[in-house]
C-alpha positions in Angstrom: 101.2 122.2 128.5 101.6 119.4 126.0 103.8 116.5 126.9 106.8 115.5 124.8 106.5 112.6 122.6 108.8 109.6 123.3 110.9 110.5 120.2 111.2 114.2 121.3 112.1 113.1 124.8 114.8 110.7 123.5 116.2 113.5 121.3 116.3 115.9 124.2 118.0 113.3 126.4 120.6 112.7 123.7 121.3 116.4 123.4 121.6 116.7 127.2 124.1 113.9 127.3 126.1 115.3 124.3 126.2 118.7 126.0 127.4 117.3 129.3 130.1 115.3 127.5 131.1 118.4 125.6 131.6 120.3 128.9 133.7 117.5 130.3 135.9 117.3 127.2 136.3 121.1 127.0 137.4 121.2 130.7 139.9 118.4 130.2 141.2 120.1 127.1 141.6 123.4 128.9 143.5 121.8 131.8 145.8 119.9 129.4 146.4 123.0 127.4 147.4 125.0 130.4 149.6 122.2 131.6 151.3 122.0 128.2 151.9 125.7 128.1 153.3 125.7 131.6 155.8 123.0 130.6 156.7 124.8 127.3 157.4 128.0 129.3 159.6 126.1 131.7 161.5 124.6 128.8 161.8 127.9 127.1 163.5 129.3 130.2 166.2 126.7 129.7 167.1 127.7 126.2 170.4 129.4 125.5 171.5 132.3 123.5 174.7 130.4 122.4 172.7 128.6 119.7 171.8 131.0 116.9 168.0 131.8 116.9 167.2 129.0 119.3 164.7 131.0 121.4 163.1 132.6 118.3 162.7 129.2 116.6 161.2 127.8 119.7 158.8 130.7 120.0 157.7 130.3 116.3 157.3 126.6 116.7 155.2 126.5 119.8 153.6 129.9 120.4 152.3 131.1 117.0 
């Protein structure tokens, strides 16, 4: 088995670091997205039918 050159090893380490950072960022994004959607759903439950098309406009603004 041939050993990696220093340049190849550095490139591999950079890729590994970038991949690990990607996983962390994706996880934080997913948690934040779920939290936002939960809050929007709670807010949606508080909308009223007395204002014309309020629920429909809210749906179109945030869930499409």
